[in-house]
Structures are given as structure tokens and as C-alpha cells.
Kinemage of the C-alpha trace (Angstrom):
@kinemage 1
@onewidth
@group {chain A} dominant
@subgroup {mainchain}
@vectorlist {calphas} color= white
{ca unk a 1} P 120.826 -46.246 -61.153
{ca unk a 2} L 121.342 -42.497 -61.068
{ca unk a 3} L 118.749 -42.219 -58.298
{ca unk a 4} L 120.578 -44.744 -56.201
{ca unk a 5} L 123.914 -42.991 -56.724
{ca unk a 6} L 122.451 -39.541 -56.001
{ca unk a 7} L 120.724 -40.770 -52.820
{ca unk a 8} L 123.897 -42.584 -51.784
{ca unk a 9} L 125.923 -39.414 -52.478
{ca unk a 10} L 123.460 -37.318 -50.472
{ca unk a 11} L 123.523 -39.780 -47.551
{ca unk a 12} L 127.331 -39.800 -47.633
{ca unk a 13} L 127.449 -35.974 -47.533
{ca unk a 14} L 124.983 -35.848 -44.636
{ca unk a 15} L 126.970 -38.475 -42.725
{ca unk a 16} L 130.229 -36.583 -43.244
{ca unk a 17} L 128.520 -33.336 -42.237
{ca unk a 18} L 127.085 -34.879 -39.041
{ca unk a 19} L 130.394 -36.507 -38.143
{ca unk a 20} L 132.187 -33.199 -38.717
{ca unk a 21} L 129.752 -31.372 -36.439
{ca unk a 22} L 130.121 -34.040 -33.750
{ca unk a 23} L 133.908 -33.746 -33.959
{ca unk a 24} L 133.712 -29.962 -33.725
{ca unk a 25} L 131.396 -30.127 -30.696
{ca unk a 26} L 133.561 -32.671 -28.886
{ca unk a 27} L 136.742 -30.653 -29.479
{ca unk a 28} L 135.141 -27.377 -28.385
{ca unk a 29} L 133.659 -28.954 -25.268
{ca unk a 30} L 137.083 -30.187 -24.203
{ca unk a 31} L 138.261 -26.559 -24.057
{ca unk a 32} L 135.416 -25.559 -21.761
{ca unk a 33} L 136.717 -27.528 -18.787
{ca unk a 34} L 140.344 -26.438 -19.039
{ca unk a 35} L 141.152 -24.312 -16.015
{ca unk a 36} L 142.431 -20.895 -16.890
{ca unk a 37} L 145.761 -19.900 -15.386
{ca unk a 38} L 145.463 -17.474 -12.544
{ca unk a 39} L 147.659 -14.412 -12.433
{ca unk a 40} L 146.803 -13.662 -8.810
{ca unk a 41} L 149.242 -15.000 -6.258
{ca unk a 42} L 147.424 -15.626 -2.967
{ca unk a 43} L 150.697 -15.807 -1.070
{ca unk a 44} L 152.168 -12.533 -2.321
{ca unk a 45} L 150.866 -10.567 0.688
{ca unk a 46} L 152.694 -12.859 3.097
{ca unk a 47} L 156.014 -12.349 1.281
{ca unk a 48} L 156.008 -8.576 1.790
{ca unk a 49} L 158.135 -6.957 4.451
{ca unk a 50} L 156.388 -4.811 7.069
{ca unk a 51} L 157.596 -1.625 5.364
{ca unk a 52} L 156.250 -2.802 2.014
{ca unk a 53} L 152.904 -3.615 3.600
{ca unk a 54} L 152.714 -0.116 5.090
{ca unk a 55} L 153.675 1.502 1.769
{ca unk a 56} L 151.088 -0.594 -0.036
{ca unk a 57} L 148.423 0.423 2.482
{ca unk a 58} L 149.315 4.107 2.040
{ca unk a 59} L 148.963 3.723 -1.719
{ca unk a 60} L 145.441 2.456 -1.155
{ca unk a 61} L 144.346 4.954 1.459
{ca unk a 62} L 145.974 7.125 4.115
{ca unk a 63} L 143.760 5.708 6.855
{ca unk a 64} L 144.687 2.189 5.807
{ca unk a 65} L 148.362 3.137 6.032
{ca unk a 66} L 147.949 4.515 9.533
{ca unk a 67} L 146.056 1.412 10.573
{ca unk a 68} L 148.787 -0.813 9.129
{ca unk a 69} L 151.447 1.148 11.050
{ca unk a 70} L 149.524 0.694 14.298
{ca unk a 71} L 149.074 -2.988 13.584
{ca unk a 72} L 152.813 -3.380 13.027
{ca unk a 73} L 153.611 -1.497 16.251
{ca unk a 74} L 151.231 -3.686 18.234
{ca unk a 75} L 152.753 -6.789 16.671
{ca unk a 76} L 156.292 -5.718 17.569
{ca unk a 77} L 155.165 -4.865 21.110
{ca unk a 78} L 153.540 -8.290 21.460
{ca unk a 79} L 156.772 -9.953 20.350
{ca unk a 80} L 158.703 -7.974 22.970
{ca unk a 81} L 156.107 -8.778 25.644
{ca unk a 82} L 156.190 -12.495 24.937
{ca unk a 83} L 159.890 -12.801 25.815
{ca unk a 84} L 159.468 -13.231 29.585
{ca unk a 85} L 156.550 -13.903 31.953
{ca unk a 86} L 157.062 -10.564 33.736
{ca unk a 87} L 156.557 -8.600 30.552
{ca unk a 88} L 153.457 -10.654 29.759
{ca unk a 89} L 151.974 -9.610 33.109
{ca unk a 90} L 152.901 -5.973 32.456
{ca unk a 91} L 151.257 -6.122 29.043
{ca unk a 92} L 148.109 -7.549 30.614
{ca unk a 93} L 148.011 -4.738 33.177
{ca unk a 94} L 148.641 -2.164 30.451
{ca unk a 95} L 145.692 -3.518 28.455
{ca unk a 96} L 143.437 -3.433 31.517
{ca unk a 97} L 144.333 0.219 32.066
{ca unk a 98} L 143.681 0.978 28.412
{ca unk a 99} L 140.198 -0.546 28.679
{ca unk a 100} L 139.392 1.583 31.732
{ca unk a 101} L 140.641 4.788 30.080
{ca unk a 102} L 138.463 4.387 26.992
{ca unk a 103} L 135.642 6.825 26.502
{ca unk a 104} L 132.203 5.667 27.572
{ca unk a 105} L 130.254 4.132 24.734
{ca unk a 106} L 126.898 5.372 23.501
{ca unk a 107} L 124.931 3.075 25.807
{ca unk a 108} L 126.680 4.425 28.890
{ca unk a 109} L 126.100 7.982 27.686
{ca unk a 110} L 122.421 7.227 27.111
{ca unk a 111} L 122.119 5.751 30.610
{ca unk a 112} L 123.584 8.929 32.116
{ca unk a 113} L 121.188 11.109 30.115
{ca unk a 114} L 118.226 8.982 31.209
{ca unk a 115} L 119.314 9.219 34.853
{ca unk a 116} L 119.575 13.008 34.586
{ca unk a 117} L 116.154 13.297 32.964
{ca unk a 118} L 114.368 10.922 35.361
{ca unk a 119} L 115.945 12.374 38.516
{ca unk a 120} L 114.587 15.862 37.771
């Protein structure tokens, strides 16, 4: 009789232990798939004013600040140019002139050097 009670007691302890482990595993696995809250706001950059964007760029790097200023100037100029068709045409002509004024790129320089070398 004592054997039966001791084996029954042991089986009951093992069953409770196994059920406890299963409960622990199921509870802990439910926390794995909970999405963590994000502190980053993807839309915060769009809420900044142009001056704040420039200041933020200067905090990062001086070159980035200068680039942001130029970007803002170009944006304001594009807004002004889009008002009437005449200003759109003037902006197009201004951009064509700017492309012609640019320095020759490395390929054009190499072609000139090759022409000089081969002609002599």
C-alpha cells in the first residue's frame, strides 16, 4: 500500500512539475511576439520648419548644413518659378546655361589630353 501511495505521490509531483513548466513556457512565449514600442517618429523630419532643418544639418556637419541651405534656396526658387509659364521658361533657360558653364568632366579632360598626345 505504501508503494502504491509513494508511486502515486511521485507521479502527481511529476505531473504538476510538467504542467508548471508547460504553463511557464506558454506564458513566456506569448511575450516574445509582443511588438516593442518604437520611440522613433518617422514623420518628425517632415514637421520641421526649413530653419530647423538647416540648424539640424549644421549640428550634424557643416557641409550638410550648407547643402541643406542650397536645397532650401533651390526649393524656394522653384516655387517662385512655377507661378507663371514665363518664369518656367526662364528657369529652363537658366538651367541650360548652368549646364553649359559647368567644368568639363574627367572624360572630356582625358579626351583633350589624348588628342594632344596623338597629334604630336
